[in-house]
N, C-alpha and C positions, 0 to 999 in steps of 0.2 A: 504494500500500500504506500502511496505517496507520503513523503515526509514534508512537513511545513514547520520550520523553526518557530519556537515561541517568540512573541514580540519582545523587544527590549523596552525598558521604561523610557518614556518619552515618545513612544509610538501610540500612546493611548492616554486619555484623561485619567486623572488620579482615581476617580470613582470606579473605573473599570478594573483596577487592581484587585478588588475583592472577588471578581469573577475569574480573571486570568490566573490569579494565584492558586485557584482551586485545581488547576490542571498541571500535570507533570510536564517537564521540559523534554519529553521524548520525541517530539515532532510528529506524533501519531494522532493529530487532531481529528482527522477524518475517521479513524477507528474509534476515537472517543465519541464522536458524534453518533456513529452507528451504535456503539455500546450503550450510550445514554438513552437513545431511542428505545432500544430493546428493554433496558432496565426500567424505564418509565412506563412502558406498556405493561410489563409484568407487574409492577407495583399497582398501577391503576386497575388492572384486571383482578387483582386480589382484594380490592376494597368493596364493601357492600354499598349499594346505591345511596343509602342515607348518609354515609360518610362523605360522599362527594359534595354534599351541600353544607357540611360542617364549617363553622368559623371558630377559630380558637380564641377570638376576642371580638368585641363589637367593632365594626368598621373594617375588619380584615376580610380578605377575599376568601371565598370557598375554594375547595380543591378544583372544581370545574372552572371557576374564574381564573385561578392560577394557571391551569393548563392552557386556557385560551390566551392568557397574557404571555406565556412562553411562546406560543405560536405567533402572536402579533409581534413580539419583540424580535423573533427570528426573521420574520418577513422583512421587518424594517432594517435590521442590521445586515441581512443578506442583500437587500436593495442598496444600502449604502456601500457595501463592499463592491457590488457590481458597478455602481456609479463611479467610484474611485478607480477601479481597475480599468474602466473605459475612458478615464481622463477627465471626468467632470470637474470643473473648476468653480462652479457656483456653490455656495454653502447650502447644505441641506437642512431642512427644519428639524426640530425636536418633536416630541410627542408627549402628551400628558397621559401617562399610563393609567391613572385612576379614572379618567374620563373614558378611556378605551375599555377598561374593565366594566365600568358602569353601563356602557352602551353595547356590550358584547352579546348580551342575552344568553350568556353561558349557562346559567342555572336552569334555563328552560330547554336547553339542547340535550339531546340524547348523548350519552357518553361515547357510544360507538361512533357517532358523527364527529364528535370532538377528536377522538383518537384517529379516525380516518384522515381528518384534516392535518393533524399533527404529523402523521406518517408521510402524507403527501408533501407537506412543506419541508420536512427534514430531507426526504429523498431529493427534492428539487434543490435544496441548499447544497447537498453533497455534490450533485451533478454540476451546479454552478461553480463551486470551488474547484472541482476537478478540471474545469475548463480554463481556469486562470493559468497564465504563464508564470514561471518563477519570478520574473520581474514584476508582475502584477502585484504580488504580495507585499512589495515594498512601496507601492504607490500610496499616496496619502490624499486626504481631502478633509473638508470641514463639515461636521454635522453637529447641530445643536450647539454651535459656537465652540466646538472642540475639534482639535486635529487628531486624526487616527489613521493608521495604516490599514491596508486590506487585511493583512494577517492578524492584526489586533482585533479587527471586527470579527474575524472567523473564530478566534479564541474566545472572544466575548460570548458568542453564541453558545458554545459548549459550557463555559463557566457559569453563565446566567442560568441555564437549565439546571446544572448541578446545584447552584445556590437555592433555587426554589424547591427542588426535590429534597434537598437536605432539610429545608424548612418544613416541608410536608411530613417528612419522617420524624422530625423532632417536636413539632407543635400540633400536628393534626392526628397522629396515630397513637 
């Protein structure tokens, strides 16, 4: 499997370190994305339906909302990576994650539909990343007023998912 070096500090905003630091420096980010997908599917399939609507505190997202948030975030960060790899020079906007979650309708969706979308987005992301040249991973751009490299955005994807799955395991189960 293709190896993509872990980004260096300075290739991503400070807030992204909490996600990128969750990943080893083995360069196997595509394998981690595949492994994360399989582990997340296994976890979700093991949960009773009522648990998917559980909130560990008032105002916190349900597991369904968290899963849709992970998908939304992945779409946005994959889009950013594609834009930067293609040479986009215009700054890209940020997004308000709480508004997205509120408007997602996640809690009314069937979990099989959410997981089908999750799988499709992940497979699309992996195919996109596999299409990048080695030079593409070092290209940078600006999103939400922050500079990031393509490889930093790729690592963000996997680390962001791990962050939320770790929260589900520690606070929801």
